[in-house]
C-alpha positions, 0 to 999 in steps of 0.5 A, a space after each residue: 500499500 502507498 504512504 498516502 501522507 508524503 502528498 499534498 492532495 488525495 483524489 479518490 475515483 476508484 468508484 468513478 467510471 471515465 471521465 470523471 477519474 481524469 476530471 477530478 484530476 483537473 479539478 485538483 490541479 486547479 486548486 493546487 499550487 506550484 510543486 505540490 504533488 497529487 495521488 489519483 487512484 482510480 479502478 476504471 481501465 480507462 485511466 490506464 491510458 487518459 490519465 498519463 496521456 493528459 499529463 503529457 498533453 499538459 507538460 506535467 510528468 508523471 511521477 510514478 504509476 502502479 497499482 494498489 489495493 486493487 486500484 490504479 494509481 497515479 502521481 504527478 507533481 504541478 509544475 510552476 506556472 
């Protein structure tokens, strides 16, 4: 299991279907400060493609990706504007 205390924001989208995990990530990023980290949990397999693709489009790093506790997780860090 991940150490969730190392992240500034946790987005739990495990019960949500596409496109909600991605939309919840976008909403979280809009409220975050530069250099804060966010971890998104999602169970929808579409997230495996959608979230990394979105991050590459907007130029945010995919710091970590994996599977834990029956859900996928994605970690990114908000960059300075």
